[in-house]
C-alpha positions in Angstrom: -27.3 -15.9 -6.2 -26.5 -14.6 -9.7 -29.1 -15.7 -12.3 -28.5 -13.9 -15.5 -25.3 -14.6 -17.6 -24.2 -11.0 -17.1 -24.5 -11.2 -13.3 -22.7 -14.6 -13.3 -19.8 -13.0 -15.2 -19.8 -10.0 -12.9 -19.5 -12.3 -9.9 -16.6 -14.1 -11.5 -14.9 -10.8 -12.3 -15.5 -9.5 -8.8 -13.8 -12.6 -7.3 -10.8 -12.2 -9.5 -10.4 -8.5 -8.8 -10.9 -9.2 -5.0 -7.9 -11.5 -5.1 -5.8 -9.1 -7.0 -6.7 -6.1 -4.8 -6.1 -8.2 -1.7 -2.6 -9.1 -2.8 -1.9 -5.4 -3.7 -3.1 -4.2 -0.3 -1.0 -6.9 1.4 2.0 -5.8 -0.6 1.5 -2.1 0.4 1.2 -3.1 4.1 4.4 -5.1 3.8 6.3 -2.1 2.4 4.9 0.2 5.2 5.8 -2.4 7.8 9.4 -2.5 6.5 9.7 1.3 6.9 8.2 1.1 10.5 10.6 -1.7 11.4 13.6 0.4 10.1 12.4 3.4 12.1 12.0 1.2 15.2 15.5 -0.2 14.8 16.9 3.4 14.7 18.8 2.8 11.4 18.4 6.1 9.5 19.9 4.8 6.2 17.7 1.7 6.0 14.6 3.7 6.9 15.3 6.2 4.1 15.8 3.3 1.7 12.7 1.5 2.8 10.7 4.7 2.5 12.0 5.2 -1.1 10.8 1.7 -1.9 7.4 2.1 -0.2 6.4 5.5 -1.8 5.9 4.2 -5.4 4.2 1.1 -4.1 1.7 3.2 -2.2 1.2 5.5 -5.2 0.5 2.5 -7.4 -2.2 1.5 -5.0 -3.9 4.8 -5.7 -3.7 4.4 -9.5 -5.1 0.9 -9.2 -8.0 2.1 -7.1 -7.0 0.0 -4.0 -6.6 2.9 -1.7 -7.8 6.5 -1.7 -5.5 9.3 -2.9 -5.7 11.2 0.4 -5.1 8.0 2.4 -1.9 7.3 0.4 -0.8 10.9 0.8 -1.3 10.8 4.5 0.6 7.6 5.0 3.5 8.8 2.9 3.6 12.1 4.7 3.5 10.6 8.2 6.2 8.0 7.3 8.4 10.7 5.8 8.0 12.9 8.9 9.1 10.0 11.2 12.1 9.1 9.0 13.1 12.8 8.9 12.8 13.0 12.7 15.0 9.9 13.0 17.7 11.5 10.8 17.7 14.7 12.7 
């Protein structure tokens, strides 16, 4: 358990950041799921729209330090490839 005032403050900050990061990760997953559902339904227009909405959300996760840059790039790339294949 935290003993010094600084370690107590760090513990409080960590809890607060954990909640914020958890919400952001959940939001990213929701956007990704919407794209995957649109792909599964076979609707090309809604898949493109969902991907356009998901891309900035995933990128924002990188700038906030929630996910790694390469992870975000990989997710966007794979989703885009699936949407493109659906359109073709």
